[in-house]
C-alpha positions, -999 to +999 in steps of 0.1 A: +168+223+256+182+248+231+211+241+207+240+265+211+274+268+194+306+259+211+305+221+216+315+193+193+280+191+179+272+157+193+238+151+209+254+136+240+278+166+246+264+189+273+284+218+259+259+220+230+228+225+252+214+255+270+182+260+291+172+292+271+176+304+236+212+317+232+219+309+269+249+294+286+259+259+275+265+230+299+230+218+305+222+181+306+215+165+273+178+163+262+157+134+273+123+121+264+108+148+287+125+177+270+115+199+240+144+204+217+148+237+198+172+249+171+165+286+165+180+317+151+204+321+181+217+286+173+230+301+141+248+276+120+258+252+148+256+216+137+240+188+155+248+151+151+225+125+167+254+102+175+237+080+201+202+066+204+183+096+217+148+108+225+129+141+231+094+154+236+094+175+204+120+186+179+115+221+165+138+240+141+128+276+135+139+311+125+171+315+105+189+284+116+212+273+089+232+244+104+232+207+096+214+180+115+229+146+109+211+114+118+238+088+126+216+071+153+180+068+163+160+099+174+126+091+188+103+122+191+071+119+212+054+149+196+058+173+166+088+175+143+095+207+124+123+216+100+131+249+081+141+255+046+175+270+055+189+239+073+206+208+059+197+172+067+223+145+066+230+110+077+216+078+063+214+056+094+189+071+118+161+063+120+140+093+128+110+080+148+077+097+153+066+082+186+033+099+194+006+121+181+021+152+164+025+174+133+054+167+110+067+196+088+095+190+063+098+226+049+107+209+016+137+191+030+144+155+020+150+132+049+181+111+040+175+084+067+147+060+074+114+074+089+095+052+113+060+060+128+057+033+154+027+037+177-010+039+170-018+076+171-027+105+148+001+120+126-005+151+106+018+159+077+017+197+073+034+195+039+048+169+015+076+146+028+103+128+008+121+100+025+153+085+010+154+057+035+128+031+044+094+044+056+079+021+082+045+024+097+038+003+129+059-019+151+059-056+160+026-067+175+007-034+167-030-035+161-058-010+155-058+020+132-029+044+127-039+077+112-017+096+087-034+128+076-026+155+051-004+158+020+018+129+008+049+109+016+073+099-012+090+068-001+122+064-022+136+037+001+105+015+003+074+012+025+069-014+052+037-019+073+045-037+105+021-052+131-004-080+135-038-065+125-026-028+122-043-007+095-030+026+081-058+050+076-062+088+069-058+111+039-020+111+034-011+097+000+018+073-005+041+076-035+064+046-038+095+059-056+118+029-050+126+000-027+103-027-015+066-026-005+060-053+021+039-060+052+038-082+082+003-071+091-031-085+080-045-050+083-046-028+052-029+003+039-061+023+033-046+050+012-041+062-024-009+047-036+012+058-066+039+034-080+064+059-093+098+041-095+115+008-095+095-010-067+094-046-056+062-059-041+071-086-016+050-112+002+014-105+009+002-069+011-034-058+019-044-025+002-073-002+000-104+013+016-135+024-002-127+050-028-089+045-028-068+045-060-038+023-068-020+040-097+010+031-119+030+062-128+065+050-139+093+026-133+096-012-132+073-029-107+085-064-097+058-086-083+074-121-084+060-143-056+037-116-042+000-113-034-020-082-033-053-084-014-080-058-020-115-063-005-131-029-008-146-008-036-115+008-053-100+021-085-071+004-103-050+023-128-021-001-131-015-007-169+022-013-171+022-037-141+017-074-143+007-085-109+015-119-096-014-131-074-044-109-069-071-115-043-102-094-051-125-107-024-147-079-013-184-083-005-208-062-026-180-042-040-171-026-074-136-026-088-132+002-113-104-004-139-093+029-155-066+009-174-061-028-180-056-049-149-032-077-157-019-107-137+004-137-142-002-159-112-037-165-097-066-141-096-092-149-069-126-131-074-152-130-047-158-148-015-193-161-016-206-126-023-213-102-052-185-085-071-187-061-100-160-049-125-163-018-146-140+001-169-111-014-188-099-050-195-094-076-169-068-098-186-038-120-180-022-154-187-027-165-151-053-188-135-086-176-121-106-188-092-143-177-091-157-177-056-186-152-057-223-158-058-228-132-085-200-118-106-209-089-129-185-080-157-194-046-170-158-039-180-144-040-216-141-076-227-151-090-193-127-117-180-099-128-204-072-153-197-054-181-215-051-199-181-076-221-162-108-207-147-121-227-117-158-225-109-168-228-072-185-256-053-216-233-050-241-219-074-228-190-094-244-163-116-222-145-141-239-113-153-231-079-169-225-065-203-195-088-211-187-125-208-155-143-205-128-160-225-107-186-207-082-213-217-096-241-196-129-242-177-130-265-147-146-268-113-136-271-077-142-305-061-180-307-063-201-321-034-233-320-056-245-309-089-240-271-093-258-247-116-237-219-131-259-192-147-247-172-176-264-141-190-284-144-222-268-126-252-232-127-239-203-147-254-184-172-232-153-187-249-133-217-238-102-219-260-088-253-249-111-275-228-138-280-203-128-303-175-159-319-158-160-347-134-127-361-144-135-360-181-119-334-204-138-325-235-119-305-261-138-273-270-125-247-294-155-226-300-176-199-284-203-208-259-230-184-268-262-182-249-291-192-272-321-193-248-350-171-258-355-164-222-337-141-198-305-162-193-287-194-202-279-221-176-248-243-177-249-272-153-218-293-144-226-325-125-209-338-094 
């Protein structure tokens, strides 16, 4: 269907639609089986999506200069193309990309929510800016949804929806406002910039190997939230105090290009090896160490005034730096455990060591003094 002038501009008005470019109006309104075109012969005719609607593709081209207003949902089962000369309006929407296709914004800001709801491949031909909420997925979704090319600036928040749905591909996400949340245990496997006043809500799973999470600007509110990252990744988030962090990858390296701070609980490892490199890992929060080998090659190692809990398994702490913690304690031990510290590093407990129900006040550095390769600290069951 082709948009033509003469009607009231509403999607559900047959007087707006022709079968050919510039043709006679009076055709049936577009359905999910129809391509929709707004072209040079549509002139400056306006179009309002006034009822929940669908089409096969939505293409604006040529010298079209009218206004498209999203007052109701428009679901497109293919490509979506805008042009620079048009105007986008309406904050209700949403605009829904409902199948594999290419999305071209032509530099226009989408004022309504954008939803990409099915597992498919979506190619962003240029950068997109969305004023409303950007949602990837739908209830019950699983598998991998691919977003490729350029970046999406989400000024109204970002929501990942599904059960085990993961969001993959090369498209970068820039969170410029709103809330970042997720109902899926799958991950957002993308570079993410925090570039506005953003609230992190609930539990979000982020990162694939090589991804970067970066703080750019704004106030990041993390109260009550947990960020889970289990792959080799880079963190550049000085300026953010995270609430809970779960860094539980297997044989992974977390590169800190600026200080990584937390105020709730930091979980490191999951019966595996974890390495930190780069800047400081510090915060007033608690720490739970669950790895078999934790290597601190970052500046200052692990630093917190909170409680560090050692696991109910053997643990080796290695690397170029040690740790400084407020209280050192253990999980409930089923047997004697050996915790191996690296020779030549400094391990400081500023308040106490809690061992088998007995608290011993210690306000001094624990410095390895063995002439051998390492120093061993044993806490009994």
